[in-house]
Phi, psi and omega in degrees: 000157180295158173292142181299144175290128183235031184293127178083001181248166168241167202239135175242124180256123182257131173248117184211145189288329177220145181205162184310136016270021170297146175216356186278346188265015168084203191305320180303329172301316180294322187285318175291328177296312181300317182294322187268008181296144179299132174196178178287099183204158175275358186257132169256120181262146171218140184246139174247125184199174182292159186262015178205162173278166180301127182090345182277141174265342182257144177279170177297142178305327186280351185286139180230113183311119178082000184243153171275125176240157177264129176223119185051049173063026182235145173267116185225142175248113177268129185229146174268110184290343185279340176258093199299310177301319174299322175296317175291322174296320178297316177301313182301319180287326185294314181284351175285350175292001170066051174298149171272337178215151173247140179233118178255151192231044174185149165274330192252356184287122188294306191287330193244004169223300192290311182297315179291324182293325182290321178298316178292326180289334178279000186078005180272356167230134178307134179285141174219163170306138181243128170248125182235133178252116180288340179059043173089000188295338180259006178286154187303319180300321182281326179291337181288347173264131188052045187309306182301307180307315182294326182281336167293311179306330179289338183288318174291324180293322179303314180299308185304306187291329177290320182295327179270359174063036183295144167252143189256130175262122178247147178248003179206161181290325177299314181292327178293328176289324181289324174296315178299331181280306189271341178235057190297144177091349178275138177296141181239133168249131176250112175227119177310162184296134175279141168208170181243085180304337181289342180295327186282141179291161176300131176294149177290130178288161185306323183286350180263350180274130181300141178297134186295143170220136182081224189287144174298127183269117188236137175242134167248120190235097180184170173293151181266101176202174183304318182303325182279347170065039174300328178298319174300326176292315181297313180298323182295307178301334183286343186258000177278126181287338187270163174298138178218138173243110178264119176250125183260117180240128179148159182279159182268121179253350174216112182297313184299315178301318179304310178298322173301319177298320178295326176293326175289328179291331179289340176266001181286159182290161188290342177277001174252125181241132176244123183239131175255121178248359175082188185279161179231147177287149183314312187289355181253001189293315184296323178287326178290323175293322186303341179294331190268170168252344189219140172250123184236122181215087181277052187297150170290346183159136180222132168293327174224292177102062181301325183294326178294314178300315185285330174288316176294334173295338177251011170097009184284137174292126183269119175247094195230174169282163174270015178262031180225167179285358193265001190308306186296317184290328176301312181299317182293332183275001176100356182278200180210147181230109179238171175305139180306338186259002178281071181305303184303314180301314174300317184297322178294322180286322178293329177293321170312301185297322185291338180270351183291149173283163174314319185288328176290323177289331176291319178294322178299320182296317177301316184294325181296306188301315180294320178294319178293315183293324177290324173302308184300320181290345183266355187279139170274148183292111177293332182294315180292330179288325178290324176301322177294317178301310176296329175298319185293315181293330176276002183074024181261351181209169180225161178093154182285153174278124179226136171226138178268157179080205188103182178298130178063026179058035177290161180238136166281141184211171175252128179227000000 
């Protein structure tokens, strides 16, 4: 398709490893989709991303090699990263769209962060203001994986980001603290994670949910890998004396870890059932979650946790670790937030839920929905704040981006 008309607007070039219609790569897809959604704004966004979802052999039908196409009212250039020359030619064409700001969505992604930043540093791509979102990659839970390799890589990354004068976009105070530790001297902007609550179907009301019979219905919804701690979830349900049905929704990101989890499942007592159903598309998430009564995610750490938000949006009682921004809201909603390694504590709480009557579980569902709706009503639009931030970086606006509220009463700030 022809390049979009950008008269009177300024342009943001977005680099991200996966983008809609991809759905297996988790929260960043949702966040970038929200930021780039069509709306009344002076900003035109264009996205440079892979031409297929994680694990897929075939490209998306909408993809046209080296061309900007329109998908769901967004301008996207999908590329096949396995064809190196074609990938580099596509990037050259993408950057010739004359963007005013570049927005990167990973520290470690080779094709969609490290290569373009290096080319920019070498003068092979025109320099523009750079905003980089680590997406939680420098939080302690993420750094615990491949620690030595990442810490060595940080030395080179510090140099690269300093040469380009990059600004770092953080979405939580914990992430901001980690950036100040690992990337000292870089300007930091704190704006909460963007999301589109209107994408989710209406949650079933408590009165419409069938009365529970038999096992407690528990859902784990996330990628299957060490950070998300599915093994800990399996261990916890295995210590519950009452019948439990754990449904695991999400793609496998680590095959060895997945096989380890299957071995744990094989040793569970007979009254505990674990079912692996694989990934679900974004538009089917609410329906898939509504099957359950409890959302269980003893994660090692989340920068935001889209899955937690989506689970509470349909009334699931949150049973999560305290390494996410949702700790306070989960407790207000009648759920629990414990240390990710507190297997006995999680088992005890699940046992308490399993002994509840149908009426008590429906009342708990109502409490979760009420707490979530109250939180949602208090949120300032992160999408609008991102527009303001890009405008300032492009020299179209002045002053820090500031937002009141957010999870745990966080505030967006300029540092």
